[in-house]
N, CA, C and O atoms as CSV, one atom per row, in Angstrom:
chain,resi,resn,atom,element,x,y,z
A,1,MET,N,N,7.349,-10.514,39.749
A,1,MET,CA,C,7.544,-11.217,38.567
A,1,MET,C,C,7.701,-10.040,37.361
A,1,MET,O,O,6.899,-9.124,37.183
A,2,SER,N,N,8.752,-10.252,36.691
A,2,SER,CA,C,9.188,-9.156,35.616
A,2,SER,C,C,8.529,-9.510,34.390
A,2,SER,O,O,8.549,-10.683,34.018
A,3,GLN,N,N,7.942,-8.609,33.718
A,3,GLN,CA,C,7.371,-8.828,32.423
A,3,GLN,C,C,7.625,-7.634,31.363
A,3,GLN,O,O,8.000,-6.525,31.744
A,4,THR,N,N,7.418,-7.908,30.151
A,4,THR,CA,C,7.451,-6.810,29.092
A,4,THR,C,C,6.221,-6.276,28.642
A,4,THR,O,O,5.370,-7.109,28.332
A,5,VAL,N,N,5.923,-5.045,28.530
A,5,VAL,CA,C,4.621,-4.461,28.080
A,5,VAL,C,C,5.034,-3.666,26.837
A,5,VAL,O,O,5.934,-2.838,26.978
A,6,VAL,N,N,4.501,-3.821,25.703
A,6,VAL,CA,C,4.694,-3.031,24.482
A,6,VAL,C,C,3.327,-2.259,24.123
A,6,VAL,O,O,2.238,-2.795,23.914
A,7,LEU,N,N,3.600,-0.983,24.097
A,7,LEU,CA,C,2.364,-0.098,23.775
A,7,LEU,C,C,2.637,0.645,22.435
A,7,LEU,O,O,3.795,0.910,22.116
A,8,LYS,N,N,1.637,0.964,21.693
A,8,LYS,CA,C,1.822,1.816,20.543
A,8,LYS,C,C,1.212,3.245,21.145
A,8,LYS,O,O,0.135,3.304,21.739
A,9,VAL,N,N,1.956,4.225,20.928
A,9,VAL,CA,C,1.674,5.610,21.545
A,9,VAL,C,C,1.853,6.689,20.500
A,9,VAL,O,O,2.927,6.832,19.915
A,10,GLY,N,N,0.792,7.451,20.270
A,10,GLY,CA,C,0.790,8.472,19.263
A,10,GLY,C,C,1.727,9.656,19.615
A,10,GLY,O,O,1.314,10.725,20.062
A,11,MET,N,N,3.017,9.367,19.374
A,11,MET,CA,C,4.081,10.599,19.706
A,11,MET,C,C,4.466,11.167,18.235
A,11,MET,O,O,4.604,10.467,17.232
A,12,SER,N,N,4.606,12.537,18.307
A,12,SER,CA,C,4.856,13.105,17.068
A,12,SER,C,C,6.142,13.911,17.098
A,12,SER,O,O,6.569,14.421,16.062
A,13,CYS,N,N,6.789,14.042,18.296
A,13,CYS,CA,C,8.017,14.818,18.456
A,13,CYS,C,C,8.776,14.299,19.765
A,13,CYS,O,O,8.317,13.432,20.509
A,14,GLN,N,N,9.959,14.927,19.936
A,14,GLN,CA,C,10.849,14.597,21.169
A,14,GLN,C,C,10.156,14.920,22.376
A,14,GLN,O,O,10.294,14.196,23.361
A,15,GLY,N,N,9.285,16.127,22.407
A,15,GLY,CA,C,8.576,16.449,23.511
A,15,GLY,C,C,7.767,15.325,24.034
A,15,GLY,O,O,7.798,15.030,25.228
A,16,CYS,N,N,6.990,14.644,23.103
A,16,CYS,CA,C,6.115,13.589,23.399
A,16,CYS,C,C,6.898,12.542,24.057
A,16,CYS,O,O,6.481,12.049,25.106
A,17,VAL,N,N,8.098,12.127,23.480
A,17,VAL,CA,C,8.907,11.087,23.987
A,17,VAL,C,C,9.246,11.539,25.383
A,17,VAL,O,O,9.148,10.719,26.296
A,18,GLY,N,N,9.618,12.716,25.617
A,18,GLY,CA,C,10.024,13.179,26.958
A,18,GLY,C,C,8.894,13.043,28.044
A,18,GLY,O,O,9.118,12.703,29.206
A,19,ALA,N,N,7.766,13.321,27.580
A,19,ALA,CA,C,6.581,13.147,28.471
A,19,ALA,C,C,6.355,11.724,28.881
A,19,ALA,O,O,6.110,11.428,30.051
A,20,VAL,N,N,6.447,10.756,27.819
A,20,VAL,CA,C,6.311,9.359,28.097
A,20,VAL,C,C,7.386,8.820,29.061
A,20,VAL,O,O,7.127,8.006,29.948
A,21,LYS,N,N,8.670,9.354,28.814
A,21,LYS,CA,C,9.766,8.943,29.606
A,21,LYS,C,C,9.634,9.445,31.141
A,21,LYS,O,O,9.986,8.772,32.110
A,22,ARG,N,N,9.091,10.684,31.195
A,22,ARG,CA,C,8.915,11.159,32.508
A,22,ARG,C,C,7.907,10.324,33.357
A,22,ARG,O,O,8.246,9.934,34.475
A,23,VAL,N,N,6.677,10.043,32.850
A,23,VAL,CA,C,5.795,9.232,33.573
A,23,VAL,C,C,6.262,7.916,33.917
A,23,VAL,O,O,6.019,7.432,35.022
A,24,LEU,N,N,6.995,7.240,32.931
A,24,LEU,CA,C,7.618,5.919,33.106
A,24,LEU,C,C,8.593,5.901,34.307
A,24,LEU,O,O,8.589,4.998,35.144
A,25,GLY,N,N,9.366,6.885,34.330
A,25,GLY,CA,C,10.520,7.096,35.125
A,25,GLY,C,C,10.007,7.102,36.644
A,25,GLY,O,O,10.685,6.666,37.574
A,26,LYS,N,N,8.674,7.674,36.784
A,26,LYS,CA,C,8.186,7.787,38.048
A,26,LYS,C,C,7.376,6.566,38.568
A,26,LYS,O,O,7.084,6.376,39.749
A,27,MET,N,N,7.046,5.740,37.483
A,27,MET,CA,C,6.247,4.524,37.792
A,27,MET,C,C,6.995,3.524,38.579
A,27,MET,O,O,8.165,3.205,38.370
A,28,GLU,N,N,6.146,3.008,39.592
A,28,GLU,CA,C,6.834,1.890,40.491
A,28,GLU,C,C,6.871,0.656,39.709
A,28,GLU,O,O,5.957,0.338,38.948
A,29,GLY,N,N,8.037,-0.113,39.914
A,29,GLY,CA,C,8.228,-1.383,39.374
A,29,GLY,C,C,8.940,-1.415,37.995
A,29,GLY,O,O,9.356,-2.468,37.510
A,30,VAL,N,N,9.060,-0.179,37.374
A,30,VAL,CA,C,9.654,-0.127,35.958
A,30,VAL,C,C,11.156,-0.385,36.244
A,30,VAL,O,O,11.800,0.296,37.042
A,31,GLU,N,N,11.629,-1.348,35.582
A,31,GLU,CA,C,13.079,-1.593,35.647
A,31,GLU,C,C,13.826,-0.864,34.415
A,31,GLU,O,O,14.905,-0.284,34.533
A,32,SER,N,N,13.074,-0.982,33.181
A,32,SER,CA,C,13.754,-0.158,32.016
A,32,SER,C,C,12.701,0.085,31.154
A,32,SER,O,O,11.639,-0.519,31.306
A,33,TYR,N,N,12.871,0.960,30.194
A,33,TYR,CA,C,11.910,1.317,29.263
A,33,TYR,C,C,12.669,1.737,27.864
A,33,TYR,O,O,13.803,2.217,27.866
A,34,GLU,N,N,11.959,1.515,26.752
A,34,GLU,CA,C,12.519,1.959,25.506
A,34,GLU,C,C,11.363,2.800,24.877
A,34,GLU,O,O,10.196,2.420,24.968
A,35,VAL,N,N,11.714,3.940,24.243
A,35,VAL,CA,C,10.688,4.741,23.635
A,35,VAL,C,C,11.279,4.950,22.172
A,35,VAL,O,O,12.381,5.473,22.008
A,36,ASP,N,N,10.462,4.502,21.093
A,36,ASP,CA,C,10.833,4.412,19.761
A,36,ASP,C,C,9.858,5.405,18.972
A,36,ASP,O,O,8.753,5.032,18.580
A,37,LEU,N,N,10.360,6.728,18.763
A,37,LEU,CA,C,9.400,7.745,18.178
A,37,LEU,C,C,9.016,7.355,16.787
A,37,LEU,O,O,7.868,7.534,16.381
A,38,GLU,N,N,10.021,6.790,15.996
A,38,GLU,CA,C,9.801,6.466,14.621
A,38,GLU,C,C,8.618,5.371,14.435
A,38,GLU,O,O,7.690,5.562,13.649
A,39,GLN,N,N,8.727,4.333,15.146
A,39,GLN,CA,C,7.595,3.224,15.239
A,39,GLN,C,C,6.469,3.644,16.193
A,39,GLN,O,O,5.476,2.922,16.273
A,40,GLN,N,N,6.559,4.748,16.910
A,40,GLN,CA,C,5.625,4.946,17.939
A,40,GLN,C,C,5.267,3.825,18.918
A,40,GLN,O,O,4.130,3.509,19.269
A,41,LYS,N,N,6.452,3.264,19.309
A,41,LYS,CA,C,6.463,1.998,20.159
A,41,LYS,C,C,7.032,2.414,21.461
A,41,LYS,O,O,7.977,3.204,21.447
A,42,VAL,N,N,6.565,1.972,22.589
A,42,VAL,CA,C,6.938,2.074,23.922
A,42,VAL,C,C,7.060,0.608,24.598
A,42,VAL,O,O,6.054,-0.078,24.779
A,43,THR,N,N,8.322,0.182,24.950
A,43,THR,CA,C,8.428,-1.004,25.571
A,43,THR,C,C,8.953,-0.836,27.006
A,43,THR,O,O,9.983,-0.219,27.279
A,44,VAL,N,N,8.144,-1.447,27.908
A,44,VAL,CA,C,8.441,-1.246,29.328
A,44,VAL,C,C,8.736,-2.616,29.975
A,44,VAL,O,O,7.947,-3.547,29.817
A,45,LYS,N,N,9.869,-2.748,30.704
A,45,LYS,CA,C,10.205,-3.992,31.394
A,45,LYS,C,C,10.226,-3.689,32.860
A,45,LYS,O,O,10.716,-2.646,33.293
A,46,GLY,N,N,9.648,-4.682,33.678
A,46,GLY,CA,C,9.688,-4.670,35.121
A,46,GLY,C,C,8.512,-5.398,35.803
A,46,GLY,O,O,7.766,-6.172,35.204
A,47,ASN,N,N,8.422,-5.108,36.998
A,47,ASN,CA,C,7.516,-5.831,37.788
A,47,ASN,C,C,6.240,-4.869,37.655
A,47,ASN,O,O,5.899,-4.102,38.556
A,48,VAL,N,N,5.635,-4.985,36.542
A,48,VAL,CA,C,4.459,-3.953,36.312
A,48,VAL,C,C,3.186,-4.820,35.589
A,48,VAL,O,O,3.321,-5.848,34.925
A,49,GLN,N,N,1.981,-4.158,35.885
A,49,GLN,CA,C,0.861,-4.770,35.270
A,49,GLN,C,C,0.531,-3.956,34.021
A,49,GLN,O,O,0.489,-2.726,34.000
A,50,PRO,N,N,0.276,-4.847,32.875
A,50,PRO,CA,C,-0.025,-4.052,31.547
A,50,PRO,C,C,-1.043,-2.868,31.680
A,50,PRO,O,O,-0.794,-1.745,31.241
A,51,ASP,N,N,-2.183,-3.193,32.305
A,51,ASP,CA,C,-3.134,-2.142,32.412
A,51,ASP,C,C,-2.600,-0.942,33.108
A,51,ASP,O,O,-2.912,0.186,32.725
A,52,ALA,N,N,-1.730,-1.165,34.216
A,52,ALA,CA,C,-1.220,0.021,34.852
A,52,ALA,C,C,-0.311,0.810,33.961
A,52,ALA,O,O,-0.340,2.039,33.915
A,53,VAL,N,N,0.501,0.056,33.252
A,53,VAL,CA,C,1.457,0.798,32.346
A,53,VAL,C,C,0.648,1.602,31.159
A,53,VAL,O,O,1.083,2.667,30.721
A,54,LEU,N,N,-0.469,1.050,30.716
A,54,LEU,CA,C,-1.314,1.627,29.725
A,54,LEU,C,C,-1.884,2.989,30.333
A,54,LEU,O,O,-1.801,4.062,29.736
A,55,GLN,N,N,-2.430,2.836,31.502
A,55,GLN,CA,C,-3.030,3.960,32.223
A,55,GLN,C,C,-2.001,5.112,32.512
A,55,GLN,O,O,-2.295,6.303,32.404
A,56,THR,N,N,-0.746,4.636,32.895
A,56,THR,CA,C,0.243,5.684,33.188
A,56,THR,C,C,0.621,6.353,31.972
A,56,THR,O,O,0.684,7.581,32.035
A,57,VAL,N,N,0.889,5.783,30.858
A,57,VAL,CA,C,1.213,6.476,29.629
A,57,VAL,C,C,0.143,7.202,29.099
A,57,VAL,O,O,0.298,8.202,28.397
A,58,SER,N,N,-1.046,6.682,29.444
A,58,SER,CA,C,-2.376,7.585,28.831
A,58,SER,C,C,-2.449,8.924,29.508
A,58,SER,O,O,-2.924,9.898,28.923
A,59,LYS,N,N,-1.997,8.982,30.698
A,59,LYS,CA,C,-1.921,10.357,31.438
A,59,LYS,C,C,-1.137,11.435,30.620
A,59,LYS,O,O,-1.405,12.616,30.841
A,60,THR,N,N,-0.226,11.127,29.729
A,60,THR,CA,C,0.421,12.040,28.946
A,60,THR,C,C,-0.556,12.746,27.897
A,60,THR,O,O,-0.221,13.787,27.333
A,61,GLY,N,N,-1.758,12.133,27.673
A,61,GLY,CA,C,-2.566,12.675,26.686
A,61,GLY,C,C,-2.370,12.107,25.464
A,61,GLY,O,O,-3.134,12.468,24.569
A,62,LYS,N,N,-1.476,11.255,25.198
A,62,LYS,CA,C,-1.246,10.676,23.980
A,62,LYS,C,C,-2.135,9.499,23.804
A,62,LYS,O,O,-2.594,8.855,24.747
A,63,LYS,N,N,-2.372,9.231,22.441
A,63,LYS,CA,C,-3.197,8.037,22.002
A,63,LYS,C,C,-2.581,6.719,22.403
A,63,LYS,O,O,-1.529,6.460,21.819
A,64,THR,N,N,-3.010,5.840,23.269
A,64,THR,CA,C,-2.197,4.863,23.652
A,64,THR,C,C,-2.876,3.613,23.611
A,64,THR,O,O,-4.034,3.603,24.030
A,65,ALA,N,N,-2.365,2.533,23.175
A,65,ALA,CA,C,-3.034,1.160,22.959
A,65,ALA,C,C,-1.994,0.096,23.151
A,65,ALA,O,O,-0.813,0.334,22.901
A,66,PHE,N,N,-2.408,-1.085,23.594
A,66,PHE,CA,C,-1.429,-2.236,23.533
A,66,PHE,C,C,-1.009,-2.492,22.169
A,66,PHE,O,O,-1.831,-2.408,21.256
A,67,TRP,N,N,0.219,-2.801,21.952
A,67,TRP,CA,C,0.843,-2.971,20.612
A,67,TRP,C,C,0.275,-4.128,19.768
A,67,TRP,O,O,0.225,-4.054,18.540
A,68,GLU,N,N,-0.175,-5.259,20.502
A,68,GLU,CA,C,-0.863,-6.407,19.898
A,68,GLU,C,C,-2.213,-5.982,19.396
A,68,GLU,O,O,-2.600,-6.283,18.267
A,69,ALA,N,N,-2.931,-5.274,20.255
A,69,ALA,CA,C,-4.306,-4.960,19.823
A,69,ALA,C,C,-4.267,-3.974,18.693
A,69,ALA,O,O,-5.131,-4.023,17.817
A,70,GLU,N,N,-3.290,-3.062,18.669
A,70,GLU,CA,C,-3.055,-1.971,17.572
A,70,GLU,C,C,-2.838,-2.643,16.272
A,70,GLU,O,O,-3.453,-2.343,15.248
A,71,ALA,N,N,-1.822,-3.682,16.369
A,71,ALA,CA,C,-1.436,-4.451,15.120
A,71,ALA,C,C,-2.452,-5.234,14.615
A,71,ALA,O,O,-2.556,-5.329,13.392
A,72,LEU,N,N,-3.370,-5.925,15.484
A,72,LEU,CA,C,-4.388,-6.659,15.036
A,72,LEU,C,C,-5.500,-5.615,14.384
A,72,LEU,O,O,-6.065,-5.880,13.323
A,73,ALA,N,N,-5.707,-4.619,14.996
A,73,ALA,CA,C,-6.729,-3.517,14.457
A,73,ALA,C,C,-6.275,-3.225,12.951
A,73,ALA,O,O,-7.058,-3.321,12.006
A,74,GLU,N,N,-5.023,-2.885,12.831
A,74,GLU,CA,C,-4.522,-2.542,11.615
A,74,GLU,C,C,-4.637,-3.638,10.464
A,74,GLU,O,O,-4.964,-3.407,9.300
A,75,THR,N,N,-4.336,-4.763,10.963
A,75,THR,CA,C,-4.513,-6.004,9.996
A,75,THR,C,C,-5.969,-6.136,9.556
A,75,THR,O,O,-6.303,-6.370,8.394
A,76,GLU,N,N,-6.807,-5.968,10.581
A,76,GLU,CA,C,-8.201,-6.211,10.247
A,76,GLU,C,C,-8.846,-5.062,9.451
A,76,GLU,O,O,-9.847,-5.250,8.760
A,77,ALA,N,N,-8.277,-3.939,9.562
A,77,ALA,CA,C,-8.812,-2.664,8.784
A,77,ALA,C,C,-8.352,-2.767,7.321
A,77,ALA,O,O,-9.088,-2.330,6.436
A,78,LYS,N,N,-7.104,-3.356,7.016
A,78,LYS,CA,C,-6.694,-3.365,5.686
A,78,LYS,C,C,-7.558,-4.074,4.690
A,78,LYS,O,O,-7.806,-3.586,3.588
A,79,PRO,N,N,-8.055,-5.346,5.134
A,79,PRO,CA,C,-8.913,-6.031,4.221
A,79,PRO,C,C,-10.282,-5.288,3.930
A,79,PRO,O,O,-10.845,-5.304,2.835
A,80,ALA,N,N,-10.715,-4.669,5.002
A,80,ALA,CA,C,-12.035,-3.917,5.035
A,80,ALA,C,C,-11.794,-2.832,4.039
A,80,ALA,O,O,-12.660,-2.593,3.197
A,81,GLU,N,N,-10.619,-2.123,4.078
A,81,GLU,CA,C,-10.497,-1.090,3.107
A,81,GLU,C,C,-10.545,-1.489,1.667
A,81,GLU,O,O,-11.216,-0.837,0.868
A,82,SER,N,N,-9.852,-2.542,1.310
A,82,SER,CA,C,-9.863,-3.070,0.000
A,82,SER,C,C,-11.306,-3.621,-0.387
A,82,SER,O,O,-11.608,-3.654,-1.580
A,83,GLU,N,N,-12.121,-4.012,0.490
A,83,GLU,CA,C,-13.412,-4.355,0.272
A,83,GLU,C,C,-14.335,-3.052,-0.121
A,83,GLU,O,O,-15.278,-3.169,-0.904
A,84,VAL,N,N,-14.027,-1.955,0.414
A,84,VAL,CA,C,-14.606,-0.692,0.269
A,84,VAL,C,C,-14.459,-0.267,-1.203
A,84,VAL,O,O,-15.372,0.200,-1.884
A,85,GLN,N,N,-13.112,-0.502,-1.633
A,85,GLN,CA,C,-12.781,0.209,-2.965
A,85,GLN,C,C,-13.721,-0.288,-4.055
A,85,GLN,O,O,-14.243,0.511,-4.833
A,86,PRO,N,N,-13.966,-1.728,-4.128
A,86,PRO,CA,C,-14.889,-2.044,-5.337
A,86,PRO,C,C,-16.207,-1.314,-5.180
A,86,PRO,O,O,-16.779,-0.911,-6.192
A,87,ALA,N,N,-16.750,-1.107,-3.922
A,87,ALA,CA,C,-18.058,-0.532,-3.754
A,87,ALA,C,C,-17.950,0.950,-4.305
A,87,ALA,O,O,-18.905,1.411,-4.929
A,88,GLU,N,N,-16.949,1.614,-4.116
A,88,GLU,CA,C,-16.775,3.060,-4.585
A,88,GLU,C,C,-16.844,2.950,-6.118
A,88,GLU,O,O,-17.601,3.694,-6.744
A,89,THR,N,N,-16.074,2.041,-6.736
A,89,THR,CA,C,-16.038,1.854,-8.153
A,89,THR,C,C,-17.425,1.652,-8.692
A,89,THR,O,O,-17.756,2.243,-9.719
A,90,GLU,N,N,-18.247,0.862,-8.071
A,90,GLU,CA,C,-19.532,0.621,-8.472
A,90,GLU,C,C,-20.445,1.908,-8.331
A,90,GLU,O,O,-21.372,2.089,-9.121
A,91,ALA,N,N,-20.185,2.725,-7.392
A,91,ALA,CA,C,-20.879,3.942,-7.006
A,91,ALA,C,C,-20.615,4.997,-8.160
A,91,ALA,O,O,-21.430,5.893,-8.380
A,92,ASN,N,N,-19.430,4.854,-8.896
A,92,ASN,CA,C,-19.061,5.926,-9.771
A,92,ASN,C,C,-19.980,5.966,-10.982
A,92,ASN,O,O,-20.379,7.045,-11.420
A,93,PRO,N,N,-20.354,4.684,-11.584
A,93,PRO,CA,C,-21.326,4.672,-12.649
A,93,PRO,C,C,-22.609,5.408,-12.222
A,93,PRO,O,O,-23.111,6.237,-12.982
A,94,ALA,N,N,-23.148,5.126,-11.028
A,94,ALA,CA,C,-24.212,5.686,-10.458
A,94,ALA,C,C,-24.240,7.185,-10.537
A,94,ALA,O,O,-25.187,7.851,-10.956
A,95,GLU,N,N,-22.973,7.690,-10.038
A,95,GLU,CA,C,-22.857,9.237,-10.099
A,95,GLU,C,C,-22.867,9.682,-11.517
A,95,GLU,O,O,-23.405,10.764,-11.750
A,96,THR,N,N,-22.317,8.960,-12.561
A,96,THR,CA,C,-22.363,9.332,-13.921
A,96,THR,C,C,-23.918,9.527,-14.354
A,96,THR,O,O,-24.333,10.467,-15.032
A,97,LYS,N,N,-24.631,8.555,-13.879
A,97,LYS,CA,C,-26.043,8.564,-14.251
A,97,LYS,C,C,-26.783,9.703,-13.735
A,97,LYS,O,O,-27.684,10.227,-14.390
A,98,VAL,N,N,-26.419,10.117,-12.537
A,98,VAL,CA,C,-26.977,11.307,-11.879
A,98,VAL,C,C,-26.739,12.597,-12.483
A,98,VAL,O,O,-27.582,13.493,-12.421
A,99,LYS,N,N,-25.546,12.739,-13.107
A,99,LYS,CA,C,-25.125,13.930,-13.612
A,99,LYS,C,C,-26.018,14.524,-14.791
A,99,LYS,O,O,-26.258,15.730,-14.823
A,100,PRO,N,N,-26.498,13.658,-15.746
A,100,PRO,CA,C,-27.566,14.083,-16.753
A,100,PRO,C,C,-28.668,14.658,-16.132
A,100,PRO,O,O,-29.167,15.686,-16.589
A,101,ALA,N,N,-29.151,14.045,-15.030
A,101,ALA,CA,C,-30.235,14.468,-14.322
A,101,ALA,C,C,-30.072,15.824,-13.834
A,101,ALA,O,O,-30.987,16.636,-13.964
A,102,GLU,N,N,-28.947,16.133,-13.267
A,102,GLU,CA,C,-28.657,17.386,-12.816
A,102,GLU,C,C,-28.579,18.443,-14.012
A,102,GLU,O,O,-28.954,19.598,-13.808
A,103,THR,N,N,-28.130,18.077,-15.165
A,103,THR,CA,C,-28.094,18.914,-16.290
A,103,THR,C,C,-29.493,19.230,-16.665
A,103,THR,O,O,-29.753,20.365,-17.065
A,104,GLU,N,N,-30.413,18.331,-16.571
A,104,GLU,CA,C,-31.813,18.581,-16.984
A,104,GLU,C,C,-32.390,19.508,-15.907
A,104,GLU,O,O,-33.235,20.351,-16.210
A,105,ALA,N,N,-31.975,19.371,-14.743
A,105,ALA,CA,C,-32.591,20.188,-13.650
A,105,ALA,C,C,-32.277,21.616,-13.745
A,105,ALA,O,O,-33.036,22.487,-13.321
A,106,LYS,N,N,-31.073,21.860,-14.348
A,106,LYS,CA,C,-30.599,23.211,-14.374
A,106,LYS,C,C,-31.498,24.330,-15.129
A,106,LYS,O,O,-31.576,25.466,-14.663
A,107,PRO,N,N,-32.127,23.979,-16.238
A,107,PRO,CA,C,-32.911,24.961,-16.901
A,107,PRO,C,C,-34.115,25.268,-16.061
A,107,PRO,O,O,-34.710,26.332,-16.236
A,108,THR,N,N,-34.511,24.402,-15.161
A,108,THR,CA,C,-35.618,24.779,-14.130
A,108,THR,C,C,-35.040,25.824,-13.096
A,108,THR,O,O,-35.822,26.630,-12.592
A,109,GLU,N,N,-33.902,25.838,-12.813
A,109,GLU,CA,C,-33.345,26.839,-11.767
A,109,GLU,C,C,-33.492,28.188,-12.234
A,109,GLU,O,O,-33.914,29.007,-11.418
A,110,PRO,N,N,-33.212,28.583,-13.436
A,110,PRO,CA,C,-33.291,30.015,-13.805
A,110,PRO,C,C,-34.795,30.447,-13.800
A,110,PRO,O,O,-35.095,31.612,-13.540
A,111,GLU,N,N,-35.756,29.480,-14.096
A,111,GLU,CA,C,-37.167,29.817,-14.103
A,111,GLU,C,C,-37.529,30.212,-12.557
A,111,GLU,O,O,-38.251,31.176,-12.300
A,112,ALA,N,N,-37.018,29.465,-11.667
A,112,ALA,CA,C,-37.164,29.653,-10.176
A,112,ALA,C,C,-36.821,31.074,-9.739
A,112,ALA,O,O,-37.588,31.847,-9.165
A,113,LYS,N,N,-35.574,31.302,-10.090
A,113,LYS,CA,C,-34.939,32.556,-9.682
A,113,LYS,C,C,-35.929,33.864,-9.887
A,113,LYS,O,O,-36.156,34.638,-8.957
A,114,PRO,N,N,-36.398,33.999,-10.988
A,114,PRO,CA,C,-37.281,35.222,-11.132
A,114,PRO,C,C,-38.441,35.180,-10.135
A,114,PRO,O,O,-38.848,36.223,-9.623
A,115,THR,N,N,-38.956,34.041,-9.865
A,115,THR,CA,C,-40.000,34.071,-8.754
A,115,THR,C,C,-39.478,34.381,-7.408
A,115,THR,O,O,-40.152,34.989,-6.576
A,116,GLU,N,N,-38.291,33.966,-7.197
A,116,GLU,CA,C,-37.663,34.363,-5.864
A,116,GLU,C,C,-37.439,35.819,-5.954
A,116,GLU,O,O,-37.657,36.432,-4.909
A,117,ALA,N,N,-37.090,36.440,-6.877
A,117,ALA,CA,C,-36.824,37.958,-6.973
A,117,ALA,C,C,-38.146,38.685,-6.731
A,117,ALA,O,O,-38.191,39.699,-6.033
A,118,VAL,N,N,-39.259,38.135,-7.337
A,118,VAL,CA,C,-40.585,38.743,-7.223
A,118,VAL,C,C,-40.907,38.587,-5.619
A,118,VAL,O,O,-41.388,39.548,-5.019
A,119,ALA,N,N,-40.640,37.405,-4.969
A,119,ALA,CA,C,-41.024,37.189,-3.599
A,119,ALA,C,C,-40.101,38.199,-2.839
A,119,ALA,O,O,-40.675,38.867,-1.979
A,120,ALA,N,N,-38.864,38.399,-3.006
A,120,ALA,CA,C,-38.082,39.259,-2.365
A,120,ALA,C,C,-38.491,40.604,-2.536
A,120,ALA,O,O,-38.424,41.308,-1.528
A,121,ALA,N,N,-38.926,41.154,-3.651
A,121,ALA,CA,C,-39.394,42.451,-3.936
A,121,ALA,C,C,-40.791,42.733,-3.236
A,121,ALA,O,O,-41.346,43.822,-3.381
């Protein structure tokens, strides 16, 4: 049974592409494969099991995941990021409130330093 397996593979150069092509070329059941460096996408066609293809490509040491799972993870991560931003904005006024306290604490520091000097002597 022939099927298509699409993976997202963390490739940064032609050397990475070569490594992926080498392992796929040796893999049993592979009829054809396409490696897209720009999209970091590897498409494998043949009588292969998706898990076996994932395992084989993982042997290159590159970060490898199923394309669908990676795409879903990115989609889920984006709303989470936008939810974090308002929280950061809320944290900024709190930081501003902390700064005057830091300024008040500074005059205390020089008083502590002579004590440290005495302790060191």
